[in-house]
C-alpha positions in Angstrom: -16.1 18.1 -1.3 -14.1 19.6 1.6 -11.3 17.5 3.0 -13.0 18.0 6.4 -16.2 16.2 5.2 -18.5 18.7 6.8 -16.9 18.5 10.3 -18.3 20.9 12.8 -15.8 22.3 15.4 -16.2 24.5 18.5 -15.0 28.1 18.1 -14.9 31.4 19.9 -14.7 34.8 18.3 -11.2 36.2 18.2 -12.6 39.5 19.5 -13.5 37.7 22.8 -9.9 36.3 23.0 -8.6 39.9 22.6 -11.0 41.3 25.2 -9.7 38.7 27.7 -6.1 39.6 26.8 -4.6 38.2 23.6 -1.0 36.9 23.9 1.6 35.2 21.7 3.2 32.0 23.0 2.0 30.6 26.4 0.2 31.9 29.4 -0.2 30.1 32.7 -3.6 28.8 33.7 -6.1 31.6 34.0 -9.5 30.5 35.2 -11.0 33.6 33.8 -10.0 32.6 30.3 -11.2 29.0 30.7 -14.5 29.8 32.3 -15.4 32.7 30.0 -14.5 30.8 26.8 -16.6 27.9 27.8 -19.7 29.8 28.7 -22.5 28.6 26.3 -23.1 32.1 25.0 -19.5 32.6 24.1 -18.9 29.5 21.8 -20.6 27.7 19.0 -20.0 25.1 16.3 -19.1 26.1 12.8 -17.9 24.3 9.6 -14.3 23.4 10.0 -13.4 24.2 6.4 -14.7 27.7 7.0 -13.0 28.0 10.4 -9.6 27.0 9.0 -9.7 29.9 6.6 -11.1 32.6 8.9 -8.8 34.0 11.6 -11.7 36.0 13.1 -12.5 32.8 14.9 -10.4 30.6 17.2 -10.9 26.8 17.3 -10.6 25.5 20.9 -8.2 22.6 21.2 -7.5 20.4 24.2 -3.7 19.7 24.1 -2.4 17.0 26.5 1.2 16.4 27.3 2.2 13.1 28.9 4.9 12.8 31.7 6.2 9.8 33.5 8.8 10.4 36.3 11.1 13.1 34.7 10.4 12.2 31.0 7.9 13.4 28.5 6.2 11.6 25.6 7.2 12.7 22.2 6.0 11.3 18.8 6.2 12.0 15.1 3.1 13.0 13.2 2.5 10.6 10.3 0.9 11.3 6.9 -2.5 10.0 8.0 -2.8 12.6 10.7 -5.7 15.1 10.4 -3.6 18.3 9.9 -1.4 18.0 6.7 0.5 21.2 7.6 2.0 19.3 10.6 3.1 16.1 8.9 6.6 14.8 9.8 6.9 17.2 12.8 7.6 16.0 16.3 4.9 16.7 18.8 4.3 16.5 22.6 0.6 17.2 22.3 -2.3 14.7 22.0 -5.7 16.3 21.4 -8.0 17.7 18.8 -11.1 19.6 18.0 -14.3 19.7 20.0 -17.2 18.3 18.0 -21.0 18.1 18.4 -20.6 14.4 19.5 -19.1 15.7 22.7 -22.2 17.5 23.8 -25.0 15.9 25.9 -28.4 17.6 26.2 -27.0 20.6 24.3 -24.5 21.3 27.2 -21.7 23.6 25.9 -19.7 24.2 29.1 -16.8 22.5 30.8 -18.4 19.1 30.7 -18.4 19.2 26.9 -14.8 20.3 26.9 -13.6 17.5 29.1 -15.6 14.9 27.2 -13.8 16.0 24.1 -10.4 15.7 25.8 -11.3 12.2 27.1 -12.5 11.2 23.6 -9.3 12.4 21.9 -7.0 10.6 24.4 -8.9 7.3 23.9 -9.0 7.7 20.2 -5.3 8.5 19.7 -3.6 6.4 22.5 -3.8 3.2 24.4 -3.1 4.3 27.9 -2.4 1.2 30.1 -1.4 3.2 33.2 -3.1 5.1 36.0 -2.8 8.8 35.5 -3.8 12.3 36.8 -4.6 15.4 34.7 -3.7 19.0 35.6 -4.2 22.2 33.6 -1.0 24.1 32.8 -2.2 27.0 30.7 -2.9 28.3 27.2 -0.9 28.2 24.0 -1.4 30.6 21.1 0.6 31.2 18.0 -0.6 33.9 15.6 2.6 33.7 13.6 1.8 30.5 11.7 -1.0 29.6 9.3 -2.3 26.8 11.6 -1.9 28.8 14.8 -3.8 31.8 13.7 -7.1 29.8 13.7 -6.5 27.8 16.9 -6.2 28.3 20.6 -4.9 25.5 22.8 -5.4 24.6 26.5 -2.4 22.6 27.7 -3.0 19.8 30.2 -0.3 17.7 31.9 -1.1 14.0 32.2 1.1 12.4 34.8 1.5 8.6 34.3 2.5 6.0 36.8 4.2 4.0 34.0 5.3 4.4 30.4 2.8 1.8 29.1 1.4 3.9 26.3 0.9 3.0 22.7 -0.4 4.6 19.6 -4.0 4.0 18.3 -3.5 5.8 15.0 -1.1 5.7 12.1 -0.8 9.5 12.4 1.0 9.0 15.8 4.3 7.2 15.2 7.7 6.6 16.9 6.5 7.2 20.5 9.4 7.8 23.0 9.8 9.2 26.5 12.6 11.8 26.7 13.9 14.2 29.2 13.2 18.0 29.2 16.9 18.5 28.5 16.6 16.4 25.4 13.5 18.4 24.3 15.5 21.6 24.8 18.4 20.4 22.7 18.3 22.3 19.4 18.5 19.0 17.3 15.1 18.0 18.9 13.6 21.4 19.6 13.9 22.6 16.0 12.0 19.5 14.8 9.0 20.2 17.2 5.8 21.7 15.9 5.4 25.3 17.1 2.9 24.5 19.8 5.2 21.9 21.2 8.1 24.4 21.2 5.9 26.8 23.1 5.0 24.0 25.5 8.6 23.2 26.2 9.2 26.8 27.1 6.2 26.6 29.5 7.6 23.5 31.1 11.0 25.1 31.4 9.6 28.1 33.4 
């Protein structure tokens, strides 16, 4: 049996990503990307085990970064996390795959996407603070095994307080640190690739 237990995830064809303008690293928010990728005719669910092995598709991933004042939330990925290739890495991002449970009345547009983002945040964290969410841009990394089959949309969650805790064993050692600390090689080199790209985006 697949380790993904038949999970279905939302994907788009890589060819569409290339038509829109493929990139390596990060790209500032581009409504044309977001709106086009989330058109019902441009995305669909497929078996995750198949999607993880087929770079002709990109799995869409909401990826939220948390900020309070001038500090950012960083954590360590534990062994119980869903992606074994990222274990022990430091991460800025909270998020995950979009699944059929996020749809209502077969809607496949922006509402489905934001339901998935909301579900992931509530599953992975206890957020005991008021917050706002803004979209920063996209992250893509075709130079790693994980990155080749995923495309992330980065959101900045601005908190009023640091009252945030983990809801999962896979999210450990939460800490708020400055951008300067994230840029320090001792920390930066421990970050997963998407988080390194996100730090570059935050620095620009």
